[in-house]
N, C-alpha and C positions, 0 to 999 in steps of 0.2 A: 503493499499499500503506500502509494506518494503522500507526502505531506509539504506543504510551504511550511520553512521552520525560521523561527525569528530566534537566533542566540540571545540578543542581547549584551548590554555593556559587562555585566556582573559574570556572566558564563564565558565571557572572554577575557577576565581578569581576577578579581578577586574571588570568584566561585568556581574557578576553572575546573576543579573536581567534580563540580554539578554538570558543568557542559561536556565532559570525557563520559561521566557516567552515563549521561542522557544518550548520547550517541552510540555508546557501547550497547546499551538495553535494548535502543530502539532497534538496531541493526540484528540482535539477535531476536526479536520480537517482528520480524519481518517489516518494520516501518522503514521507509527510505525517506529521509530528510532533506530536501530540497532547500538550502539556505537562500533567504532573500538577497539579490545581489545589490550590493552598495547599501545597505541598511544603514540607519541611524538611532541614536538614541532615541526611546519611546517617548522621552517626558516626564516620566513617571518621577515622584518624588521632587525633584529639581524644576524641571520644566513647568508644569502645571501650577506650581507655587509661585513662580515668576510672572506668569503670564498665560489667561485663560486662552489666549489665540495661540499664544507659543507652545502650549500643554496639547493642543490638539492639533497643530499643525504638523508636531514632530511626530506623533502617531500617525496623523492621517498620512504623510510622505510611505511610511512604511506598508499601511494598509492599501495603498494605490501600487504598491511595488507588489505587495503580494497578490493584490487582485490578479495582475497583468500574468501570473504562473498558472491561475486557473485550477488553485486545488484550494483544499480547507488547508486554515492555518493554524498551527500548534505554536505554543510558547510554552518553557519550562518556567519563567520568573513570574511569581504572582503577581506582584507591581505591574510588570509589562502587560500580563495576562489583562490585569483590570483596567487600565489604560487604554488598552485597544479596543476592550467591549464597550468600555464608555463613551469613546470618540466614535465608534462604529453606529452607537446610538443617537449618539448627537447629530451628528452628518445625514441620517437618515431622516429624522425630525425637523432639523434647523436648514431650510431649504437656503436661508441667508447665508449661512456659515460654509456650506456646502460650494456654494458659488465663490465665497472668498476662497476656500481651498482650490476651487480651480483656477483662480486668478492668480495663487501664488505656484500654484503646482504645473498648472497647464492643461492639467485632464480632472475630470470629477471623479467623483467617488459614487459606485453604486452597490459596494456589499453584498456581493451574491456568492459568498462563500462562509463556510463558520470557522469561526476562532474558537479554539478549544486550548485547555492548559494541557499538558503531558500528562496529569493525572487522572484526567477524565477520558483521554486517549486511552491510555492502558488500562484502566479499569472497565469502559464500557464499549471502547470499540475493538481492541485486542480482546480482551474481557478474562473474567480471572480464572474461569476452568482453564483457558489456555495457559496462563500464568503458572498453575497448580502443576500443569503437565510438563510445562519446561523447567521447574524447579528441579535441579540436579542435587544439590547442597541444602537441605532445609535447615533453617535458622532457630532448630529447637531448642530451646532453655533459653533463649534470650528474648527479656522482658523489656516492651517498648511503648512510650506514649506519643500517639501522632500529634503533631500541633501544626495546626491549618493557617494560623493566624489571621489577621484582618480581612483582606481582600480577597482572598482566594474563592469565598463562597459569600460575600456580601457585600454590597446589597446584593439579592437575589436577583431583582428585577434587572441589575446590569449584568452580573456572571452567568445567570441561570445554571447554576452547578451545583447539585448536591443539596444539603439542607444548612441553611446560614447559621442555625444554633446547636445541631448535633448532625455533623457532617461524618458520613461512614464510610467514603472513598477509600482513604489512607488506612484506615482501620481494618477495611476488609482487605485489602493488599496484605498488611501486614500480616494477618491470617493465611493467606494464598500461600505466600513463603515461609511457611511453618514456624513463624516467630509470636510470642503471646502479645497481643495488644490490650493494655492494662487500661480502665476506665478511670477518665480523671476530669477535673473539672474546668481547664485551662485550655483546650484545645484550639478555642478561638479568640482568646484574650490578646489584647494587643500588647505586642513587647516592647513599643516604643521607639521602633529602628529609625522611623520618619524623625524624628527629635535628636539624634545622636551626635549631632553638631551643635544645636541650640540650649538643648536640655538635659544634659547628662545626669542632673540628679534624680530626674522624673525617670530617663530610662532605665537606671539601676536600679531603682525600686519594681518597677512593673518586670523587668528580667529577671530579679531575684526572685519574685514569687513566683514566676511561671518555673524555673529550675527548682525552687524548692518544693512546690506543689509536685513536680515530676518524680523528685526524689521520694517524696511522701507516699504517692502509690508505689512505690516500689520498683521503678524503672531502672534500667542500667543505661538506657539513653532516649534520645529525645530524636525524632525525624521529623521532617519538613520537606515542603514543597516551593522555600520561599529563600532566596540568597541573601536578601535584607535581615530576614528573623534567624537564619544561620548565623549568619557573621554577628550580629548582636549578641545573641545568646552565647555563642561559643567563646568570643572574644573575652566576654568579660567574666562568665562563669563556667567555662567549659572546664577548666583544670580541675577546681575546686567543686565542683556541681554536676553536671550529667554532659559527657561528650554529646554533640548535636550533628546529624547527618542527613543528607538529602536521601529521600526515599530510593531513588534510582542507585545510588550506592549500594543498597541492601540488595537490588535486583542483580547488580555486578557480581 
């Protein structure tokens, strides 16, 4: 199965292990990732905080490039995924903004393709039954808590993926690869990553609660699908708390 693929800034830099494990897992699962040519930053976190127009223009350029490929788009970064989904909706509903984008980009955006997070593709397109059959080394005895964070499942009217209060995709994937998925109350709590440079005091408190709750649940590690969350939790409390892995690393 061929998919248009947007790696994003993090997966080519600070989250390189996420990028490498994404490609390795997809290859093993029969997913051919066709990287968007000449892609740019999606505008998440920094772009849309600076300017409404800039935030959507950065995302729109990538969507227009993806549209030319004629394939559904898969995104690994939760923040990039949310930004693309929001811009897709805004451009379809706001004719004036779409016209402005046409003036900037030289072409209009129609959006005749699906935008999906990699977790969604693996769980609901590849399917958990296929995952179970392909597992060669079950992770028996490994206790994990899945951490979804803020933006991969909410607001649901934008992401249109899983349940925004009690998501289950990563939970089910953990069990499919043989590990034990533990119940905990912080799977969709904010870790404060977007405030990492401006309000470190707040970020430390939010991240500390998540790591402590994971330890209290009896977990040996936290797994996530967001490079911002992974970096924030791991660099602050990875050594004295819990290691934080990407779900694709476990598939590898």
